[in-house]
Biotite code that builds the C-alpha atoms (Angstrom):
import biotite.structure as struc

atoms = struc.array([
    struc.Atom([157.846, 119.764, 109.103], chain_id="A", res_id=1, res_name="MET", atom_name="CA", element="C"),
    struc.Atom([158.890, 116.902, 111.209], chain_id="A", res_id=2, res_name="THR", atom_name="CA", element="C"),
    struc.Atom([161.445, 114.369, 110.253], chain_id="A", res_id=3, res_name="GLU", atom_name="CA", element="C"),
    struc.Atom([159.819, 111.111, 111.139], chain_id="A", res_id=4, res_name="SER", atom_name="CA", element="C"),
    struc.Atom([156.452, 109.506, 111.471], chain_id="A", res_id=5, res_name="ALA", atom_name="CA", element="C"),
    struc.Atom([155.780, 107.117, 114.255], chain_id="A", res_id=6, res_name="ARG", atom_name="CA", element="C"),
    struc.Atom([152.091, 106.502, 114.151], chain_id="A", res_id=7, res_name="GLY", atom_name="CA", element="C"),
    struc.Atom([148.987, 108.528, 114.710], chain_id="A", res_id=8, res_name="ASN", atom_name="CA", element="C"),
    struc.Atom([150.616, 110.712, 117.348], chain_id="A", res_id=9, res_name="SER", atom_name="CA", element="C"),
    struc.Atom([152.980, 112.245, 114.809], chain_id="A", res_id=10, res_name="GLU", atom_name="CA", element="C"),
    struc.Atom([152.119, 115.792, 113.833], chain_id="A", res_id=11, res_name="ARG", atom_name="CA", element="C"),
    struc.Atom([151.229, 116.283, 110.227], chain_id="A", res_id=12, res_name="PHE", atom_name="CA", element="C"),
    struc.Atom([152.314, 119.555, 108.748], chain_id="A", res_id=13, res_name="SER", atom_name="CA", element="C"),
    struc.Atom([149.484, 121.059, 106.926], chain_id="A", res_id=14, res_name="VAL", atom_name="CA", element="C"),
    struc.Atom([148.891, 123.159, 103.978], chain_id="A", res_id=15, res_name="PHE", atom_name="CA", element="C"),
    struc.Atom([151.088, 124.375, 101.355], chain_id="A", res_id=16, res_name="SER", atom_name="CA", element="C"),
    struc.Atom([150.115, 127.421, 99.835], chain_id="A", res_id=17, res_name="ALA", atom_name="CA", element="C"),
    struc.Atom([147.954, 126.186, 97.321], chain_id="A", res_id=18, res_name="ALA", atom_name="CA", element="C"),
    struc.Atom([149.738, 127.631, 94.805], chain_id="A", res_id=19, res_name="MET", atom_name="CA", element="C"),
    struc.Atom([152.967, 128.291, 95.991], chain_id="A", res_id=20, res_name="ARG", atom_name="CA", element="C"),
    struc.Atom([154.751, 126.720, 93.286], chain_id="A", res_id=21, res_name="THR", atom_name="CA", element="C"),
    struc.Atom([154.474, 123.681, 95.013], chain_id="A", res_id=22, res_name="MET", atom_name="CA", element="C"),
    struc.Atom([153.522, 125.171, 98.018], chain_id="A", res_id=23, res_name="ARG", atom_name="CA", element="C"),
    struc.Atom([155.853, 125.605, 100.608], chain_id="A", res_id=24, res_name="ARG", atom_name="CA", element="C"),
    struc.Atom([154.187, 123.203, 102.722], chain_id="A", res_id=25, res_name="VAL", atom_name="CA", element="C"),
    struc.Atom([151.257, 122.099, 101.465], chain_id="A", res_id=26, res_name="GLY", atom_name="CA", element="C"),
    struc.Atom([147.858, 123.003, 101.479], chain_id="A", res_id=27, res_name="GLY", atom_name="CA", element="C"),
    struc.Atom([144.584, 124.220, 100.698], chain_id="A", res_id=28, res_name="ILE", atom_name="CA", element="C"),
    struc.Atom([144.759, 123.132, 102.433], chain_id="A", res_id=29, res_name="GLY", atom_name="CA", element="C"),
    struc.Atom([147.041, 122.577, 104.354], chain_id="A", res_id=30, res_name="TRP", atom_name="CA", element="C"),
    struc.Atom([147.826, 119.351, 105.389], chain_id="A", res_id=31, res_name="LEU", atom_name="CA", element="C"),
    struc.Atom([151.235, 118.583, 105.347], chain_id="A", res_id=32, res_name="CYS", atom_name="CA", element="C"),
    struc.Atom([151.935, 115.416, 107.113], chain_id="A", res_id=33, res_name="VAL", atom_name="CA", element="C"),
    struc.Atom([154.827, 115.888, 109.329], chain_id="A", res_id=34, res_name="ALA", atom_name="CA", element="C"),
    struc.Atom([156.801, 112.855, 108.822], chain_id="A", res_id=35, res_name="MET", atom_name="CA", element="C"),
    struc.Atom([159.747, 113.507, 106.636], chain_id="A", res_id=36, res_name="PHE", atom_name="CA", element="C"),
    struc.Atom([162.040, 116.428, 106.056], chain_id="A", res_id=37, res_name="ALA", atom_name="CA", element="C"),
    struc.Atom([162.107, 117.914, 102.612], chain_id="A", res_id=38, res_name="VAL", atom_name="CA", element="C"),
    struc.Atom([165.528, 118.904, 101.428], chain_id="A", res_id=39, res_name="GLY", atom_name="CA", element="C"),
    struc.Atom([166.901, 121.037, 98.714], chain_id="A", res_id=40, res_name="GLY", atom_name="CA", element="C"),
    struc.Atom([165.799, 123.877, 96.526], chain_id="A", res_id=41, res_name="ALA", atom_name="CA", element="C"),
    struc.Atom([164.324, 123.480, 93.138], chain_id="A", res_id=42, res_name="CYS", atom_name="CA", element="C"),
    struc.Atom([163.688, 126.771, 91.439], chain_id="A", res_id=43, res_name="GLY", atom_name="CA", element="C"),
    struc.Atom([165.816, 126.326, 88.346], chain_id="A", res_id=44, res_name="VAL", atom_name="CA", element="C"),
    struc.Atom([164.959, 127.022, 84.739], chain_id="A", res_id=45, res_name="ARG", atom_name="CA", element="C"),
    struc.Atom([165.340, 124.183, 82.308], chain_id="A", res_id=46, res_name="ALA", atom_name="CA", element="C"),
    struc.Atom([168.737, 124.756, 80.679], chain_id="A", res_id=47, res_name="PRO", atom_name="CA", element="C"),
    struc.Atom([169.265, 124.748, 76.938], chain_id="A", res_id=48, res_name="ASP", atom_name="CA", element="C"),
    struc.Atom([172.119, 122.282, 77.135], chain_id="A", res_id=49, res_name="SER", atom_name="CA", element="C"),
    struc.Atom([172.072, 119.047, 79.110], chain_id="A", res_id=50, res_name="GLU", atom_name="CA", element="C"),
    struc.Atom([175.822, 119.329, 79.611], chain_id="A", res_id=51, res_name="THR", atom_name="CA", element="C"),
    struc.Atom([175.980, 122.963, 80.682], chain_id="A", res_id=52, res_name="SER", atom_name="CA", element="C"),
    struc.Atom([176.755, 124.079, 84.251], chain_id="A", res_id=53, res_name="PRO", atom_name="CA", element="C"),
    struc.Atom([173.139, 125.200, 84.534], chain_id="A", res_id=54, res_name="ALA", atom_name="CA", element="C"),
    struc.Atom([171.972, 121.725, 83.571], chain_id="A", res_id=55, res_name="ALA", atom_name="CA", element="C"),
    struc.Atom([174.163, 120.147, 86.226], chain_id="A", res_id=56, res_name="SER", atom_name="CA", element="C"),
    struc.Atom([172.848, 122.598, 88.802], chain_id="A", res_id=57, res_name="GLN", atom_name="CA", element="C"),
    struc.Atom([169.245, 121.856, 87.850], chain_id="A", res_id=58, res_name="ALA", atom_name="CA", element="C"),
    struc.Atom([169.804, 118.119, 88.186], chain_id="A", res_id=59, res_name="ARG", atom_name="CA", element="C"),
    struc.Atom([171.471, 118.619, 91.537], chain_id="A", res_id=60, res_name="GLY", atom_name="CA", element="C"),
    struc.Atom([168.637, 120.702, 92.896], chain_id="A", res_id=61, res_name="ARG", atom_name="CA", element="C"),
    struc.Atom([166.012, 118.268, 91.676], chain_id="A", res_id=62, res_name="ALA", atom_name="CA", element="C"),
    struc.Atom([167.921, 115.412, 93.281], chain_id="A", res_id=63, res_name="ALA", atom_name="CA", element="C"),
    struc.Atom([168.068, 117.331, 96.540], chain_id="A", res_id=64, res_name="ALA", atom_name="CA", element="C"),
    struc.Atom([164.293, 117.548, 96.677], chain_id="A", res_id=65, res_name="ILE", atom_name="CA", element="C"),
    struc.Atom([163.869, 113.850, 96.223], chain_id="A", res_id=66, res_name="GLY", atom_name="CA", element="C"),
    struc.Atom([163.287, 111.125, 93.696], chain_id="A", res_id=67, res_name="SER", atom_name="CA", element="C"),
    struc.Atom([159.855, 110.903, 92.110], chain_id="A", res_id=68, res_name="ASP", atom_name="CA", element="C"),
    struc.Atom([160.392, 107.175, 91.661], chain_id="A", res_id=69, res_name="THR", atom_name="CA", element="C"),
    struc.Atom([161.212, 106.672, 95.329], chain_id="A", res_id=70, res_name="LEU", atom_name="CA", element="C"),
    struc.Atom([158.359, 108.864, 96.527], chain_id="A", res_id=71, res_name="ALA", atom_name="CA", element="C"),
    struc.Atom([155.819, 107.200, 94.258], chain_id="A", res_id=72, res_name="GLU", atom_name="CA", element="C"),
    struc.Atom([156.769, 103.752, 95.572], chain_id="A", res_id=73, res_name="SER", atom_name="CA", element="C"),
    struc.Atom([155.548, 104.810, 99.022], chain_id="A", res_id=74, res_name="LEU", atom_name="CA", element="C"),
    struc.Atom([152.243, 106.382, 97.992], chain_id="A", res_id=75, res_name="LEU", atom_name="CA", element="C"),
    struc.Atom([148.646, 105.235, 98.132], chain_id="A", res_id=76, res_name="VAL", atom_name="CA", element="C"),
    struc.Atom([145.681, 106.488, 96.142], chain_id="A", res_id=77, res_name="ASP", atom_name="CA", element="C"),
    struc.Atom([143.380, 108.366, 98.508], chain_id="A", res_id=78, res_name="LEU", atom_name="CA", element="C"),
    struc.Atom([140.366, 106.893, 96.715], chain_id="A", res_id=79, res_name="ALA", atom_name="CA", element="C"),
    struc.Atom([141.490, 103.403, 97.758], chain_id="A", res_id=80, res_name="ASP", atom_name="CA", element="C"),
    struc.Atom([141.215, 104.401, 101.423], chain_id="A", res_id=81, res_name="LEU", atom_name="CA", element="C"),
    struc.Atom([138.195, 106.688, 101.388], chain_id="A", res_id=82, res_name="ASP", atom_name="CA", element="C"),
    struc.Atom([135.781, 107.020, 98.482], chain_id="A", res_id=83, res_name="THR", atom_name="CA", element="C"),
    struc.Atom([133.767, 109.715, 100.259], chain_id="A", res_id=84, res_name="THR", atom_name="CA", element="C"),
    struc.Atom([136.478, 112.375, 99.870], chain_id="A", res_id=85, res_name="ILE", atom_name="CA", element="C"),
    struc.Atom([135.976, 114.423, 96.700], chain_id="A", res_id=86, res_name="VAL", atom_name="CA", element="C"),
    struc.Atom([139.089, 114.794, 94.545], chain_id="A", res_id=87, res_name="VAL", atom_name="CA", element="C"),
    struc.Atom([139.541, 117.598, 92.023], chain_id="A", res_id=88, res_name="GLU", atom_name="CA", element="C"),
    struc.Atom([143.166, 117.362, 90.949], chain_id="A", res_id=89, res_name="ALA", atom_name="CA", element="C"),
    struc.Atom([143.761, 120.938, 89.801], chain_id="A", res_id=90, res_name="ARG", atom_name="CA", element="C"),
    struc.Atom([147.317, 120.474, 88.577], chain_id="A", res_id=91, res_name="TYR", atom_name="CA", element="C"),
    struc.Atom([146.382, 117.521, 86.397], chain_id="A", res_id=92, res_name="ALA", atom_name="CA", element="C"),
    struc.Atom([144.383, 119.957, 84.243], chain_id="A", res_id=93, res_name="GLY", atom_name="CA", element="C"),
    struc.Atom([144.547, 123.585, 83.157], chain_id="A", res_id=94, res_name="ALA", atom_name="CA", element="C"),
    struc.Atom([142.397, 124.992, 85.983], chain_id="A", res_id=95, res_name="ASP", atom_name="CA", element="C"),
    struc.Atom([145.294, 126.219, 88.095], chain_id="A", res_id=96, res_name="ASN", atom_name="CA", element="C"),
    struc.Atom([147.379, 129.381, 88.434], chain_id="A", res_id=97, res_name="PHE", atom_name="CA", element="C"),
    struc.Atom([149.752, 128.436, 85.604], chain_id="A", res_id=98, res_name="THR", atom_name="CA", element="C"),
    struc.Atom([146.899, 127.876, 83.135], chain_id="A", res_id=99, res_name="GLY", atom_name="CA", element="C"),
    struc.Atom([148.259, 124.537, 81.975], chain_id="A", res_id=100, res_name="THR", atom_name="CA", element="C"),
    struc.Atom([148.540, 120.945, 83.260], chain_id="A", res_id=101, res_name="PRO", atom_name="CA", element="C"),
    struc.Atom([151.736, 120.457, 85.232], chain_id="A", res_id=102, res_name="LEU", atom_name="CA", element="C"),
    struc.Atom([154.250, 117.760, 84.293], chain_id="A", res_id=103, res_name="PRO", atom_name="CA", element="C"),
    struc.Atom([154.117, 114.517, 86.255], chain_id="A", res_id=104, res_name="GLY", atom_name="CA", element="C"),
    struc.Atom([150.369, 114.404, 86.841], chain_id="A", res_id=105, res_name="TYR", atom_name="CA", element="C"),
    struc.Atom([149.323, 111.394, 84.807], chain_id="A", res_id=106, res_name="GLU", atom_name="CA", element="C"),
    struc.Atom([145.782, 111.091, 86.162], chain_id="A", res_id=107, res_name="ALA", atom_name="CA", element="C"),
    struc.Atom([143.276, 113.242, 88.093], chain_id="A", res_id=108, res_name="PRO", atom_name="CA", element="C"),
    struc.Atom([143.840, 111.570, 91.446], chain_id="A", res_id=109, res_name="ARG", atom_name="CA", element="C"),
    struc.Atom([145.279, 112.349, 94.881], chain_id="A", res_id=110, res_name="ALA", atom_name="CA", element="C"),
    struc.Atom([148.250, 110.332, 96.091], chain_id="A", res_id=111, res_name="LEU", atom_name="CA", element="C"),
    struc.Atom([149.602, 110.528, 99.655], chain_id="A", res_id=112, res_name="LEU", atom_name="CA", element="C"),
    struc.Atom([151.804, 108.646, 102.069], chain_id="A", res_id=113, res_name="ARG", atom_name="CA", element="C"),
    struc.Atom([149.642, 106.126, 103.889], chain_id="A", res_id=114, res_name="ARG", atom_name="CA", element="C"),
    struc.Atom([149.978, 107.875, 107.248], chain_id="A", res_id=115, res_name="GLU", atom_name="CA", element="C"),
    struc.Atom([148.746, 111.128, 105.739], chain_id="A", res_id=116, res_name="ALA", atom_name="CA", element="C"),
    struc.Atom([145.915, 109.462, 103.829], chain_id="A", res_id=117, res_name="ALA", atom_name="CA", element="C"),
    struc.Atom([144.707, 107.647, 106.935], chain_id="A", res_id=118, res_name="GLU", atom_name="CA", element="C"),
    struc.Atom([144.778, 110.847, 108.981], chain_id="A", res_id=119, res_name="ALA", atom_name="CA", element="C"),
    struc.Atom([142.840, 112.644, 106.261], chain_id="A", res_id=120, res_name="LEU", atom_name="CA", element="C"),
    struc.Atom([140.239, 109.882, 106.244], chain_id="A", res_id=121, res_name="SER", atom_name="CA", element="C"),
    struc.Atom([139.784, 110.431, 109.973], chain_id="A", res_id=122, res_name="ARG", atom_name="CA", element="C"),
    struc.Atom([139.263, 114.140, 109.343], chain_id="A", res_id=123, res_name="VAL", atom_name="CA", element="C"),
    struc.Atom([136.602, 113.221, 106.800], chain_id="A", res_id=124, res_name="GLN", atom_name="CA", element="C"),
    struc.Atom([134.832, 110.931, 109.260], chain_id="A", res_id=125, res_name="ALA", atom_name="CA", element="C"),
    struc.Atom([134.876, 113.712, 111.839], chain_id="A", res_id=126, res_name="ARG", atom_name="CA", element="C"),
    struc.Atom([133.347, 116.210, 109.387], chain_id="A", res_id=127, res_name="LEU", atom_name="CA", element="C"),
    struc.Atom([130.761, 113.798, 108.005], chain_id="A", res_id=128, res_name="ARG", atom_name="CA", element="C"),
    struc.Atom([129.251, 113.425, 111.452], chain_id="A", res_id=129, res_name="SER", atom_name="CA", element="C"),
    struc.Atom([127.952, 116.896, 110.602], chain_id="A", res_id=130, res_name="GLY", atom_name="CA", element="C"),
    struc.Atom([127.019, 118.610, 107.317], chain_id="A", res_id=131, res_name="PRO", atom_name="CA", element="C"),
    struc.Atom([130.470, 118.875, 105.739], chain_id="A", res_id=132, res_name="TYR", atom_name="CA", element="C"),
    struc.Atom([133.103, 116.898, 103.879], chain_id="A", res_id=133, res_name="GLY", atom_name="CA", element="C"),
    struc.Atom([136.491, 117.364, 102.209], chain_id="A", res_id=134, res_name="LEU", atom_name="CA", element="C"),
    struc.Atom([137.475, 118.176, 98.650], chain_id="A", res_id=135, res_name="LYS", atom_name="CA", element="C"),
    struc.Atom([141.164, 117.632, 97.832], chain_id="A", res_id=136, res_name="VAL", atom_name="CA", element="C"),
    struc.Atom([142.924, 119.723, 95.193], chain_id="A", res_id=137, res_name="PHE", atom_name="CA", element="C"),
    struc.Atom([146.440, 118.314, 95.525], chain_id="A", res_id=138, res_name="ASP", atom_name="CA", element="C"),
    struc.Atom([148.459, 115.788, 97.478], chain_id="A", res_id=139, res_name="GLY", atom_name="CA", element="C"),
    struc.Atom([151.701, 114.292, 96.221], chain_id="A", res_id=140, res_name="TYR", atom_name="CA", element="C"),
    struc.Atom([153.377, 116.646, 93.757], chain_id="A", res_id=141, res_name="ARG", atom_name="CA", element="C"),
    struc.Atom([156.059, 115.363, 91.371], chain_id="A", res_id=142, res_name="PRO", atom_name="CA", element="C"),
    struc.Atom([159.378, 117.191, 91.556], chain_id="A", res_id=143, res_name="VAL", atom_name="CA", element="C"),
    struc.Atom([159.073, 118.207, 87.912], chain_id="A", res_id=144, res_name="ARG", atom_name="CA", element="C"),
    struc.Atom([155.752, 119.886, 88.706], chain_id="A", res_id=145, res_name="ALA", atom_name="CA", element="C"),
    struc.Atom([157.395, 121.853, 91.495], chain_id="A", res_id=146, res_name="THR", atom_name="CA", element="C"),
    struc.Atom([160.135, 122.962, 89.118], chain_id="A", res_id=147, res_name="LEU", atom_name="CA", element="C"),
    struc.Atom([157.488, 124.042, 86.609], chain_id="A", res_id=148, res_name="ALA", atom_name="CA", element="C"),
    struc.Atom([155.772, 126.187, 89.247], chain_id="A", res_id=149, res_name="MET", atom_name="CA", element="C"),
    struc.Atom([158.999, 127.963, 90.080], chain_id="A", res_id=150, res_name="VAL", atom_name="CA", element="C"),
    struc.Atom([159.757, 128.518, 86.392], chain_id="A", res_id=151, res_name="ARG", atom_name="CA", element="C"),
    struc.Atom([156.283, 129.979, 85.947], chain_id="A", res_id=152, res_name="TRP", atom_name="CA", element="C"),
    struc.Atom([156.916, 132.539, 88.692], chain_id="A", res_id=153, res_name="ALA", atom_name="CA", element="C"),
    struc.Atom([160.296, 133.446, 87.235], chain_id="A", res_id=154, res_name="GLU", atom_name="CA", element="C"),
    struc.Atom([159.185, 133.632, 83.610], chain_id="A", res_id=155, res_name="SER", atom_name="CA", element="C"),
    struc.Atom([156.050, 135.661, 84.406], chain_id="A", res_id=156, res_name="SER", atom_name="CA", element="C"),
    struc.Atom([157.968, 138.292, 86.349], chain_id="A", res_id=157, res_name="GLY", atom_name="CA", element="C"),
    struc.Atom([156.440, 137.251, 89.658], chain_id="A", res_id=158, res_name="GLN", atom_name="CA", element="C"),
    struc.Atom([159.556, 136.184, 91.525], chain_id="A", res_id=159, res_name="GLU", atom_name="CA", element="C"),
    struc.Atom([158.201, 138.113, 94.505], chain_id="A", res_id=160, res_name="HIS", atom_name="CA", element="C"),
    struc.Atom([155.788, 135.214, 95.080], chain_id="A", res_id=161, res_name="LEU", atom_name="CA", element="C"),
    struc.Atom([158.806, 133.055, 95.880], chain_id="A", res_id=162, res_name="LEU", atom_name="CA", element="C"),
    struc.Atom([160.206, 135.538, 98.378], chain_id="A", res_id=163, res_name="ALA", atom_name="CA", element="C"),
    struc.Atom([156.802, 136.079, 99.984], chain_id="A", res_id=164, res_name="GLU", atom_name="CA", element="C"),
    struc.Atom([156.203, 132.378, 100.573], chain_id="A", res_id=165, res_name="GLY", atom_name="CA", element="C"),
    struc.Atom([153.296, 131.883, 98.194], chain_id="A", res_id=166, res_name="TYR", atom_name="CA", element="C"),
    struc.Atom([155.316, 129.754, 95.795], chain_id="A", res_id=167, res_name="ILE", atom_name="CA", element="C"),
    struc.Atom([157.986, 127.536, 97.272], chain_id="A", res_id=168, res_name="ALA", atom_name="CA", element="C"),
    struc.Atom([161.287, 126.253, 95.998], chain_id="A", res_id=169, res_name="ARG", atom_name="CA", element="C"),
    struc.Atom([160.889, 123.092, 98.047], chain_id="A", res_id=170, res_name="GLN", atom_name="CA", element="C"),
    struc.Atom([157.794, 121.281, 99.257], chain_id="A", res_id=171, res_name="SER", atom_name="CA", element="C"),
    struc.Atom([156.613, 118.391, 101.377], chain_id="A", res_id=172, res_name="ARG", atom_name="CA", element="C"),
    struc.Atom([154.147, 117.781, 98.590], chain_id="A", res_id=173, res_name="HIS", atom_name="CA", element="C"),
    struc.Atom([157.072, 116.133, 96.793], chain_id="A", res_id=174, res_name="ASN", atom_name="CA", element="C"),
    struc.Atom([157.096, 113.472, 99.523], chain_id="A", res_id=175, res_name="LEU", atom_name="CA", element="C"),
    struc.Atom([153.344, 112.961, 99.591], chain_id="A", res_id=176, res_name="GLY", atom_name="CA", element="C"),
    struc.Atom([152.941, 114.342, 103.105], chain_id="A", res_id=177, res_name="VAL", atom_name="CA", element="C"),
    struc.Atom([151.115, 117.590, 102.309], chain_id="A", res_id=178, res_name="ALA", atom_name="CA", element="C"),
    struc.Atom([147.644, 118.229, 100.962], chain_id="A", res_id=179, res_name="VAL", atom_name="CA", element="C"),
    struc.Atom([145.634, 121.141, 99.582], chain_id="A", res_id=180, res_name="ASP", atom_name="CA", element="C"),
    struc.Atom([141.891, 121.048, 100.185], chain_id="A", res_id=181, res_name="LEU", atom_name="CA", element="C"),
    struc.Atom([138.652, 122.751, 101.121], chain_id="A", res_id=182, res_name="THR", atom_name="CA", element="C"),
    struc.Atom([135.256, 122.017, 102.632], chain_id="A", res_id=183, res_name="LEU", atom_name="CA", element="C"),
    struc.Atom([132.089, 121.041, 100.771], chain_id="A", res_id=184, res_name="VAL", atom_name="CA", element="C"),
    struc.Atom([128.492, 120.515, 101.803], chain_id="A", res_id=185, res_name="GLU", atom_name="CA", element="C"),
    struc.Atom([128.196, 116.787, 102.388], chain_id="A", res_id=186, res_name="ARG", atom_name="CA", element="C"),
    struc.Atom([124.855, 116.356, 100.601], chain_id="A", res_id=187, res_name="VAL", atom_name="CA", element="C"),
    struc.Atom([125.248, 118.724, 97.636], chain_id="A", res_id=188, res_name="THR", atom_name="CA", element="C"),
    struc.Atom([129.018, 118.714, 97.162], chain_id="A", res_id=189, res_name="GLY", atom_name="CA", element="C"),
    struc.Atom([128.993, 122.515, 96.894], chain_id="A", res_id=190, res_name="ILE", atom_name="CA", element="C"),
    struc.Atom([132.178, 124.188, 98.126], chain_id="A", res_id=191, res_name="GLU", atom_name="CA", element="C"),
    struc.Atom([131.903, 126.423, 101.172], chain_id="A", res_id=192, res_name="LEU", atom_name="CA", element="C"),
    struc.Atom([132.841, 130.054, 100.682], chain_id="A", res_id=193, res_name="ASP", atom_name="CA", element="C"),
    struc.Atom([136.423, 130.474, 101.883], chain_id="A", res_id=194, res_name="MET", atom_name="CA", element="C"),
    struc.Atom([136.718, 134.072, 100.724], chain_id="A", res_id=195, res_name="GLY", atom_name="CA", element="C"),
    struc.Atom([139.146, 133.557, 97.842], chain_id="A", res_id=196, res_name="THR", atom_name="CA", element="C"),
    struc.Atom([139.626, 131.062, 95.029], chain_id="A", res_id=197, res_name="PRO", atom_name="CA", element="C"),
    struc.Atom([142.135, 128.260, 95.526], chain_id="A", res_id=198, res_name="PHE", atom_name="CA", element="C"),
    struc.Atom([145.675, 129.364, 94.715], chain_id="A", res_id=199, res_name="ASP", atom_name="CA", element="C"),
    struc.Atom([145.192, 133.006, 95.609], chain_id="A", res_id=200, res_name="THR", atom_name="CA", element="C"),
    struc.Atom([148.529, 134.671, 96.355], chain_id="A", res_id=201, res_name="PHE", atom_name="CA", element="C"),
    struc.Atom([147.529, 137.505, 98.649], chain_id="A", res_id=202, res_name="SER", atom_name="CA", element="C"),
    struc.Atom([146.797, 138.349, 102.259], chain_id="A", res_id=203, res_name="GLU", atom_name="CA", element="C"),
    struc.Atom([143.109, 137.738, 101.557], chain_id="A", res_id=204, res_name="ALA", atom_name="CA", element="C"),
    struc.Atom([143.865, 134.003, 101.679], chain_id="A", res_id=205, res_name="ALA", atom_name="CA", element="C"),
    struc.Atom([145.685, 134.129, 105.022], chain_id="A", res_id=206, res_name="HIS", atom_name="CA", element="C"),
    struc.Atom([143.890, 131.877, 107.469], chain_id="A", res_id=207, res_name="THR", atom_name="CA", element="C"),
    struc.Atom([142.761, 134.463, 110.006], chain_id="A", res_id=208, res_name="THR", atom_name="CA", element="C"),
    struc.Atom([142.263, 137.336, 107.564], chain_id="A", res_id=209, res_name="ASN", atom_name="CA", element="C"),
    struc.Atom([138.499, 136.933, 107.310], chain_id="A", res_id=210, res_name="ALA", atom_name="CA", element="C"),
    struc.Atom([135.304, 137.521, 109.232], chain_id="A", res_id=211, res_name="GLU", atom_name="CA", element="C"),
    struc.Atom([131.749, 136.260, 109.469], chain_id="A", res_id=212, res_name="GLY", atom_name="CA", element="C"),
    struc.Atom([130.853, 133.021, 107.697], chain_id="A", res_id=213, res_name="ASP", atom_name="CA", element="C"),
    struc.Atom([134.136, 132.954, 105.782], chain_id="A", res_id=214, res_name="ILE", atom_name="CA", element="C"),
    struc.Atom([136.175, 132.939, 108.985], chain_id="A", res_id=215, res_name="LEU", atom_name="CA", element="C"),
    struc.Atom([133.821, 130.356, 110.483], chain_id="A", res_id=216, res_name="ARG", atom_name="CA", element="C"),
    struc.Atom([134.316, 128.046, 107.497], chain_id="A", res_id=217, res_name="HIS", atom_name="CA", element="C"),
    struc.Atom([138.087, 128.396, 107.705], chain_id="A", res_id=218, res_name="ARG", atom_name="CA", element="C"),
    struc.Atom([138.005, 127.646, 111.423], chain_id="A", res_id=219, res_name="GLN", atom_name="CA", element="C"),
    struc.Atom([135.910, 124.516, 110.905], chain_id="A", res_id=220, res_name="ILE", atom_name="CA", element="C"),
    struc.Atom([138.525, 123.201, 108.481], chain_id="A", res_id=221, res_name="LEU", atom_name="CA", element="C"),
    struc.Atom([141.386, 124.300, 110.717], chain_id="A", res_id=222, res_name="LEU", atom_name="CA", element="C"),
    struc.Atom([140.042, 122.632, 113.840], chain_id="A", res_id=223, res_name="HIS", atom_name="CA", element="C"),
    struc.Atom([139.104, 119.395, 112.071], chain_id="A", res_id=224, res_name="ALA", atom_name="CA", element="C"),
    struc.Atom([142.574, 119.124, 110.562], chain_id="A", res_id=225, res_name="MET", atom_name="CA", element="C"),
    struc.Atom([144.399, 119.981, 113.771], chain_id="A", res_id=226, res_name="GLU", atom_name="CA", element="C"),
    struc.Atom([142.374, 117.368, 115.649], chain_id="A", res_id=227, res_name="ALA", atom_name="CA", element="C"),
    struc.Atom([144.070, 114.677, 113.549], chain_id="A", res_id=228, res_name="GLU", atom_name="CA", element="C"),
    struc.Atom([147.579, 116.091, 113.807], chain_id="A", res_id=229, res_name="GLY", atom_name="CA", element="C"),
    struc.Atom([147.719, 118.438, 110.839], chain_id="A", res_id=230, res_name="PHE", atom_name="CA", element="C"),
    struc.Atom([149.265, 121.870, 111.138], chain_id="A", res_id=231, res_name="GLU", atom_name="CA", element="C"),
    struc.Atom([148.057, 124.968, 109.333], chain_id="A", res_id=232, res_name="ASN", atom_name="CA", element="C"),
    struc.Atom([150.107, 127.231, 107.078], chain_id="A", res_id=233, res_name="TYR", atom_name="CA", element="C"),
    struc.Atom([149.021, 130.717, 108.074], chain_id="A", res_id=234, res_name="GLU", atom_name="CA", element="C"),
    struc.Atom([149.314, 132.234, 104.593], chain_id="A", res_id=235, res_name="LYS", atom_name="CA", element="C"),
    struc.Atom([146.595, 129.949, 103.233], chain_id="A", res_id=236, res_name="GLU", atom_name="CA", element="C"),
    struc.Atom([143.058, 129.065, 104.238], chain_id="A", res_id=237, res_name="TRP", atom_name="CA", element="C"),
    struc.Atom([143.552, 125.614, 102.932], chain_id="A", res_id=238, res_name="TRP", atom_name="CA", element="C"),
])
């Protein structure tokens, strides 16, 4: 995404494949706030020895992505800015593609850089003028969670998900500038039908690969997000 954020005019990069091992960019949503560049790769298995060459390589790759401590110092809790946005932190529990809580998620909440959180709140206000609202599945993603996603793909024999862009080896989620989300009915809180479950790694989840009400729902989300500077990731509806 972009390298700097200079106010509301900055483009926010949206979506990471919701499951892309930390989603390449960010989204179910998409929503990757385009403010900072994400560097480095992080798909390394945890080595047996802390002093082995593999261990050194793993530490180097994690460092290249960014420091969790540094990232966390710049984050805000989305709930502190907008209590109307529903949060269902999938990676803080077992209801995600790995089947287990991911490391680094200490509470079921959504953290984001302030610029991203404020833009998302504006999206929510735009949607709530009608019958819809947002539900967030993921925002800031700790580096160790990203590494765990990559290890899952490798250990389960699904390395092809890395090559195909469904699971990423680096992510703006690690900087708190990407978000995964969907639409809900404002009054009932029921999720709109987007055609696939969250974290679906197939062409069925690609933004434009739908028709009828499903395509209409995806377009509502797309247009609302783009209106506040977010950019869609075409391999996800979120």
